[in-house]
C-alpha positions, 0 to 999 in steps of 0.5 A: 500500500506504500513504498518508502525510501531514503532520498538517495539515488540508489534507494530510489532506483531500487524502489522505482520499478515496484512503485511504477508497477503498483502506480504508487509514489515513493515516499521519502523518510529520513534515516536520522529519525528511525525511531519516529519512522518506526512508530509511524509504520507500526500505526499502519497495522495490517498494511503492506509497506515496502521500505528501502534503506541502507545496510547500516540503518535497515537492521536497526529499523527492523529491531526498532519495529520489534523484529530481528535485524539479523547478522551484520550486513557485509557492505562490500558484497551483500546486496540481496537482503530482504526483511519481511516483518510481521508486526502482529507476531513480531516475526521476521523472515530474512529472505534473498532476492535477485542474483545471490550476493557473494557474502564473505 
């Protein structure tokens, strides 16, 4: 129902194809207020929301929502991590998408 991204070229480019397919605007959030952003997301219980972020902020956002941020992301070689978080159960599924990354 919503797509969120930080205001960087890379994250906006990641969000753009799905936004176009679903005819949704990509809304921007600031990684400097992840606690406030997490509270806003939790208010949207029952909605499906895509958040595109960064290796050094997304695990923290998942934890702030009540999920499992997983192991640290290998920034130089890991580009395929996808968190699926279910707020009602606070369950986190860590998935991979696209071509597999070479994780060292």
